[in-house]
C-alpha positions in Angstrom: -60.8 -158.1 -197.0 -59.2 -156.5 -193.9 -58.8 -158.5 -190.8 -57.2 -157.5 -187.6 -56.1 -159.5 -184.6 -59.1 -158.4 -182.9 -59.3 -162.0 -180.9 -57.9 -161.9 -177.4 -55.7 -165.1 -177.9 -55.0 -167.1 -174.9 -53.3 -171.0 -174.8 -57.1 -172.4 -174.7 -58.4 -169.9 -177.6 -55.4 -170.8 -179.6 -56.4 -174.5 -179.4 -59.7 -173.8 -180.9 -58.0 -173.2 -184.5 -57.6 -176.4 -185.9 -54.1 -175.8 -187.0 -52.9 -174.9 -183.6 -54.2 -177.8 -182.2 -52.7 -180.1 -185.3 -49.1 -178.7 -184.6 -49.2 -178.7 -180.5 -50.7 -182.4 -180.8 -48.3 -183.4 -183.3 -45.0 -182.3 -181.2 -46.5 -183.7 -177.9 -47.8 -187.0 -179.3 -44.2 -187.3 -181.3 -42.1 -186.8 -178.3 -44.2 -188.8 -175.9 -44.1 -191.8 -178.3 -40.5 -191.9 -178.6 -38.4 -194.7 -176.3 -36.5 -193.3 -173.6 -33.6 -195.0 -171.7 -31.2 -194.8 -169.1 -27.6 -195.5 -169.9 -24.1 -196.0 -168.6 -21.1 -195.2 -170.0 -18.7 -198.1 -169.7 -14.8 -197.6 -169.3 -14.3 -198.9 -172.7 -16.5 -196.1 -174.1 -19.5 -198.6 -174.9 -23.0 -198.0 -173.3 -25.3 -200.2 -171.8 -29.0 -199.6 -170.8 -29.7 -199.4 -167.0 -32.7 -201.5 -165.4 -33.0 -199.3 -162.1 -35.7 -197.2 -160.5 -35.2 -194.2 -162.4 -35.4 -195.8 -165.7 -38.5 -197.3 -164.5 -39.9 -193.8 -163.6 -39.0 -192.4 -167.1 -39.7 -195.2 -169.4 -43.1 -196.6 -167.6 -44.8 -194.5 -164.8 -43.3 -191.1 -163.5 -45.9 -191.2 -160.7 -48.7 -192.9 -159.3 -51.4 -191.1 -161.8 -49.6 -190.5 -164.8 -48.1 -193.3 -167.4 -44.9 -192.1 -169.3 -46.7 -190.8 -172.4 -49.5 -188.8 -170.5 -46.2 -187.3 -168.6 -44.4 -186.1 -171.6 -47.5 -184.8 -173.2 -48.2 -182.5 -170.2 -44.7 -181.4 -170.6 -44.9 -180.5 -174.1 -48.3 -178.9 -173.7 -46.9 -176.5 -171.3 -43.9 -175.8 -173.5 -45.5 -175.1 -176.3 -48.6 -172.9 -174.3 -46.4 -171.2 -172.0 -42.8 -171.7 -172.8 -42.2 -173.3 -169.5 -42.9 -176.7 -167.9 -42.4 -177.7 -164.2 -41.9 -181.0 -162.7 -41.4 -181.3 -158.9 -38.8 -184.2 -158.1 -39.8 -186.3 -155.0 -36.7 -188.0 -153.3 -36.3 -190.4 -151.0 -34.3 -190.2 -147.6 -31.1 -191.3 -149.8 -31.7 -188.4 -152.2 -32.7 -190.6 -155.3 -35.7 -189.7 -157.1 -39.1 -191.7 -156.4 -41.5 -189.7 -158.5 -41.9 -187.0 -160.9 -44.9 -184.7 -160.3 -46.1 -182.1 -162.8 -46.9 -178.8 -161.8 -49.1 -176.4 -163.1 -47.2 -173.4 -164.7 -50.0 -170.9 -163.6 -49.2 -171.6 -160.0 -45.4 -171.6 -160.1 -43.4 -168.3 -159.3 -39.5 -168.2 -159.8 -37.3 -165.8 -158.0 -33.7 -165.4 -157.0 -32.5 -165.1 -153.2 -28.6 -165.1 -152.3 -27.7 -165.6 -155.9 -29.9 -169.0 -156.0 -32.7 -169.8 -157.7 -36.0 -170.8 -155.9 -39.4 -172.1 -157.2 -42.7 -171.4 -155.3 -45.8 -173.5 -155.9 -49.3 -172.6 -154.6 -50.3 -175.9 -155.8 -48.1 -177.5 -153.5 -47.9 -174.8 -151.0 -44.1 -174.6 -150.9 -40.6 -173.3 -152.0 -38.2 -175.5 -153.5 -34.6 -175.5 -154.7 -33.5 -175.2 -158.4 -32.0 -179.0 -158.1 -35.6 -180.3 -157.0 -37.3 -178.9 -159.9 -37.3 -179.9 -163.5 -37.8 -176.4 -165.4 -38.2 -177.5 -169.3 -38.3 -174.2 -171.1 -38.3 -172.6 -174.9 -35.8 -169.9 -175.6 -35.5 -167.1 -173.1 -36.1 -163.5 -173.0 -32.7 -161.9 -171.4 -34.6 -158.7 -170.4 -37.4 -160.4 -168.6 -37.5 -159.9 -165.1 -38.0 -162.4 -162.3 -40.0 -162.2 -159.3 -39.2 -158.8 -157.6 -35.4 -158.9 -158.0 -34.9 -157.5 -161.5 -32.9 -160.4 -162.1 -32.4 -160.4 -165.9 -30.5 -163.8 -166.8 -33.2 -165.5 -169.1 -34.7 -167.7 -166.8 -38.2 -168.0 -168.0 -39.0 -169.5 -171.5 -41.2 -167.5 -173.8 -44.7 -168.7 -175.3 -44.9 -169.0 -178.6 -48.7 -168.4 -178.4 -47.9 -165.0 -176.8 -45.1 -163.8 -179.0 -47.1 -164.9 -182.0 -50.5 -163.4 -180.9 -51.0 -161.3 -183.8 -50.6 -164.1 -186.4 -52.8 -166.7 -184.4 -55.5 -164.3 -183.8 -55.7 -163.3 -187.6 -56.1 -166.8 -188.1 -58.8 -167.1 -185.8 -60.5 -164.0 -187.3 -60.3 -165.8 -190.7 -62.0 -168.5 -189.7 -64.7 -166.7 -187.7 -65.4 -164.3 -190.4 -65.5 -167.1 -193.0 -68.0 -169.4 -190.6 -70.2 -166.4 -190.3 -70.0 -165.7 -194.4 -71.2 -168.9 -195.2 -73.5 -169.2 -192.7 -75.5 -166.4 -193.8 -74.9 -167.5 -197.5 -78.2 -168.7 -197.8 -79.4 -165.1 -197.6 -80.3 -163.2 -200.7 -77.9 -160.6 -200.3 -78.8 -158.1 -202.7 -81.1 -155.1 -203.3 -85.0 -154.7 -204.0 -85.4 -152.0 -206.8 -88.4 -150.3 -208.0 -89.4 -147.2 -209.9 -92.3 -146.2 -207.6 -91.8 -144.1 -204.6 -92.5 -146.1 -201.2 -93.7 -145.1 -197.8 -91.4 -145.7 -194.7 -94.1 -148.1 -193.4 -93.9 -150.1 -196.9 -90.1 -150.4 -197.1 -90.0 -151.7 -193.2 -92.5 -154.1 -194.1 -90.5 -155.4 -197.3 -87.6 -155.8 -195.5 -89.1 -157.6 -192.7 -90.8 -159.8 -194.6 -87.7 -160.3 -197.2 -85.6 -161.1 -194.2 -87.9 -163.4 -192.4 -88.4 -165.5 -195.2 -84.9 -165.7 -196.7 -82.0 -164.7 -194.3 -81.6 -168.1 -192.7 -80.2 -171.5 -194.0 -83.6 -172.4 -193.9 -84.5 -170.2 -196.5 -82.3 -171.4 -199.2 -83.3 -172.4 -202.7 -86.8 -171.0 -202.1 -88.5 -169.1 -204.7 -88.6 -165.1 -204.1 -92.2 -163.6 -204.4 -92.0 -160.1 -205.2 -94.9 -157.3 -205.5 -95.6 -154.1 -206.7 -93.2 -154.0 -209.6 -90.3 -154.9 -207.4 -86.8 -156.2 -208.8 -84.3 -158.0 -206.9 -80.7 -157.3 -208.0 -78.1 -159.8 -206.0 -74.8 -158.5 -204.7 -72.7 -161.4 -204.6 -68.7 -161.8 -203.8 -66.8 -163.9 -206.3 -65.1 -166.7 -204.7 -61.5 -165.3 -206.1 -62.4 -161.8 -204.2 -63.2 -163.7 -201.0 -60.3 -165.7 -201.0 -61.3 -167.7 -198.2 -59.1 -170.7 -199.2 -55.8 -168.8 -199.6 -56.8 -167.2 -196.5 -56.9 -170.4 -194.5 -53.8 -171.7 -196.3 -51.9 -168.8 -195.2 -52.9 -169.2 -191.8 -51.8 -173.0 -191.6 -48.6 -172.0 -193.1 -48.3 -169.5 -190.1 -48.8 -171.8 -187.6 -46.3 -174.3 -189.1 -43.8 -171.3 -189.0 -44.6 -170.6 -185.4 -44.1 -174.0 -184.3 -41.6 -175.1 -186.7 -43.3 -178.0 -188.4 -43.6 -178.8 -191.9 -46.9 -177.8 -193.5 -47.7 -181.1 -195.0 -47.8 -182.7 -191.3 -50.4 -180.1 -190.7 -52.3 -181.3 -193.7 -51.4 -178.6 -195.9 -49.8 -180.4 -199.2 -49.8 -177.4 -201.4 -46.0 -177.5 -201.5 -45.3 -181.0 -201.0 -44.9 -183.7 -203.6 -43.8 -187.5 -203.5 -40.4 -186.4 -204.0 -39.8 -184.2 -201.2 -42.6 -185.4 -198.3 -39.7 -188.2 -197.3 -37.4 -185.4 -196.8 -39.5 -183.0 -194.8 -40.1 -185.5 -192.4 -36.5 -186.0 -192.0 -36.3 -182.4 -191.4 -39.3 -182.7 -188.8 -36.9 -185.0 -186.7 -33.9 -182.9 -187.2 -35.1 -179.4 -186.8 -38.8 -179.5 -184.7 -38.2 -182.5 -182.4 -34.3 -182.5 -181.5 -34.4 -179.0 -180.1 -37.1 -180.4 -177.6 -35.7 -183.9 -177.1 -31.9 -182.3 -176.2 -33.8 -179.9 -173.9 -35.7 -182.6 -171.8 -32.5 -184.9 -171.7 -30.4 -182.0 -170.4 -32.7 -181.2 -167.9 -33.1 -184.4 -166.7 -29.4 -185.6 -166.5 -28.2 -182.4 -164.5 -30.8 -183.1 -161.9 -31.8 -186.6 -161.6 -28.4 -188.0 -161.5 -25.7 -187.4 -158.7 -23.1 -184.7 -159.9 -20.4 -187.2 -159.6 -22.2 -189.8 -162.1 -23.1 -186.7 -164.7 -21.7 -187.9 -167.8 -21.1 -191.6 -166.8 -25.0 -192.0 -166.5 -27.5 -190.3 -168.9 -30.8 -190.4 -170.4 -31.4 -190.6 -174.3 -34.2 -190.7 -176.5 -34.2 -193.4 -179.3 -35.3 -191.6 -182.7 -34.1 -194.4 -185.0 -37.5 -195.4 -185.9 -38.3 -191.7 -186.9 -35.3 -191.6 -188.9 -35.6 -194.5 -191.1 -36.1 -194.2 -194.7 -38.0 -196.3 -197.0 -37.3 -200.1 -197.4 -35.1 -199.6 -200.3 -33.2 -197.3 -198.7 -33.0 -198.8 -195.6 -31.8 -202.0 -197.7 -29.0 -200.3 -199.6 -27.6 -198.8 -195.9 -28.0 -202.0 -194.4 -26.0 -203.8 -197.0 -23.3 -201.3 -197.1 -23.0 -201.3 -193.1 -22.7 -205.0 -193.4 -20.5 -205.8 -196.3 -17.9 -203.2 -194.9 -18.2 -204.4 -191.3 -19.2 -201.7 -189.3 -22.4 -203.3 -188.3 -23.5 -206.7 -187.7 -26.3 -208.6 -188.8 -27.5 -208.6 -185.4 -27.0 -205.2 -184.9 -29.1 -204.3 -188.2 -32.0 -206.8 -187.1 -32.2 -204.9 -183.7 -32.5 -201.6 -185.5 -35.3 -203.6 -187.2 -36.8 -204.5 -184.3 -35.9 -208.1 -185.0 -34.6 -210.9 -182.8 -31.0 -212.0 -182.8 -30.0 -215.0 -184.9 -27.3 -217.3 -184.4 -23.7 -216.2 -185.5 -25.4 -212.7 -186.2 -23.1 -210.9 -184.2 -19.9 -211.7 -186.6 -18.4 -208.5 -188.6 -17.6 -209.3 -192.1 -15.1 -207.6 -194.6 -14.6 -207.7 -198.6 -12.0 -210.4 -199.3 -11.2 -208.7 -202.8 -9.9 -205.2 -200.6 -6.7 -204.8 -199.7 -3.6 -202.0 -199.8 -1.6 -201.0 -202.7 1.5 -202.0 -201.2 0.3 -205.8 -200.4 -0.4 -205.7 -204.3 
């Protein structure tokens, strides 16, 4: 059953394939649902969470028409569609960010002038310095040109949909082929046989009559009435030859490979078991989400804080809730942490989203442990 990537694959077309939709939705919703906070590094090495105007923008409402979740979903969907996402930083007279405005990546042009990077936007009808644009991007192509300056610095990210359009197009073609195959499945696909010689008019009349009665879904399960000694010989395609299910499973595996997500999160459980699903979920955080989180954090940290405060103040996603194991594993982990003194009871309760208790900040060590010298 040969297929070719005949489908012209655009982001909107790719999203019509359920596996692409599921992968992009999974990554977008996973990132947008994570808590994000602004921290300050204290002189003793500890960190303290900050409650500032910037933290309000990032934790709750980046602009007047979006909350934090829809804002991050927009960034992720742009990244997964185009490989680039652009956000304009609106500042007050003191230079502090007061609003974060997502831009349409189709309207943004990037170019160099006097060895400086600039962004122009038809949406906002202006040109902006790189310091005023958050540019989130996937892996870059060092051979890509930017604007008309032939700058080859790997400025723009590559779109996974464009780079893998053949694989995505093939999956869409398989789905379209199977859809038309099963749509016509009620038709009696076969030949009419007779030992008699029929005229052209008789052949046309039989073909038209047969197709009009049995070629649509409404003609399924009807009894075919044959005349003049005709015999119907069906031509069927066995399921093992059609291989629709196998082809669709391969298409899901391809999409999972392109977007780097575990297949079981796209509802493909053929290679999963109760023993390895938890490990695959841990790998999803480590290998699927963390690259996006690191890109977003670094771009925010370098452009939303004053240069003198970079490294002292920073933004961080909290992935602890996704890294939790099952209840038994967490209990064993917390027991070891408390009995060995490197976590207090209240620290454990904080990880479980529970309130503090009295005297819960104390640290404990086993009394039956000492050095060989003391013995």
